[in-house]
C-alpha positions as CSV (number, residue, x, y, z in Angstrom):
1,M,5.4,81.6,7.2
2,T,4.5,78.0,5.7
3,S,5.6,77.0,2.2
4,L,3.6,74.5,0.4
5,K,5.4,72.6,-2.7
6,P,3.2,71.9,-5.4
7,L,3.3,67.8,-6.2
8,P,3.0,66.8,-9.8
9,W,0.1,64.8,-10.9
10,S,-0.1,62.4,-13.8
11,P,-2.6,59.8,-14.7
12,A,-1.5,56.2,-13.9
13,P,-0.2,54.5,-17.3
14,E,-2.1,52.0,-19.0
15,P,-0.5,48.6,-19.1
16,S,0.7,47.3,-22.7
17,P,-1.9,45.3,-24.6
18,W,0.8,42.8,-25.1
19,T,1.1,42.0,-21.4
20,T,-2.1,41.0,-20.1
21,P,-2.2,37.9,-23.1
22,A,1.1,36.8,-21.6
23,R,0.2,36.8,-18.0
24,H,-2.9,34.9,-18.6
25,A,-0.9,32.1,-20.7
26,A,1.9,32.2,-18.0
27,A,-1.2,31.5,-15.3
28,T,-2.6,28.9,-17.3
29,T,0.8,27.0,-18.0
30,L,1.6,27.6,-14.2
31,T,-1.7,26.0,-12.9
32,A,-1.5,23.1,-15.2
33,A,2.0,22.4,-14.5
34,S,1.1,22.6,-10.5
35,A,-1.9,20.1,-11.0
36,V,0.2,17.7,-12.8
37,L,2.9,17.9,-10.3
38,A,0.5,17.3,-7.5
39,G,-0.9,14.4,-9.2
40,L,2.8,13.0,-9.3
41,A,3.7,13.6,-5.7
42,R,0.1,11.9,-4.8
43,R,1.2,8.7,-6.5
44,L,4.7,8.8,-5.3
45,S,3.7,9.3,-1.3
46,V,1.3,6.2,-1.4
47,S,3.3,3.4,-0.4
48,T,2.3,-0.1,0.4
49,V,3.4,-1.2,3.7
50,A,3.0,-4.8,4.3
51,K,0.9,-5.6,7.6
52,P,3.3,-7.1,10.2
53,G,1.9,-11.2,10.6
54,P,0.8,-12.5,14.0
55,L,3.5,-12.9,16.8
56,P,4.9,-16.2,17.3
57,S,3.2,-18.2,20.6
58,T,5.2,-17.8,23.6
59,L,5.6,-20.6,25.9
60,E,6.6,-19.8,29.8
61,F,7.4,-22.1,32.6
62,Y,7.4,-21.1,36.2
63,A,8.5,-22.8,39.0
64,S,9.7,-20.2,41.4
65,A,9.3,-20.5,45.0
66,G,6.2,-17.8,45.5
67,A,4.6,-19.3,42.2
68,P,2.8,-22.6,41.6
69,E,5.4,-25.1,41.0
70,G,5.4,-26.5,37.4
71,A,3.1,-24.2,35.8
72,L,2.9,-24.0,31.9
73,Y,1.5,-21.1,30.2
74,L,0.9,-20.5,26.6
75,D,0.7,-16.5,25.7
76,G,-0.2,-15.7,29.3
77,E,-2.9,-18.3,29.6
78,L,-2.3,-21.1,31.9
79,V,-2.4,-24.2,29.9
80,G,-1.4,-27.0,32.1
81,W,0.9,-28.4,35.1
82,L,3.7,-30.5,35.1
83,P,4.0,-32.1,38.4
84,G,7.4,-33.0,39.9
85,V,9.0,-30.6,37.5
86,T,11.1,-27.4,39.0
87,R,13.1,-26.4,36.3
88,L,13.6,-27.0,32.7
């Protein structure tokens, strides 16, 4: 034998009339505050970083056994020779 219990039923309660305008006002206030804070965050996040200047020139001198004697390089390019010079 099965027994079924009757379930009580009632219509859903209607929201109070004062909650709808309050919710709209709260949503409008929060949306406006969000827009203001987003604009402030954009202004604060932009940082002006100075670009680094050009690197100083590098002067190199090679007088090793396997390399040409007295070779003078500026920024990796051969500039000239210093004949007879084996070290600086």
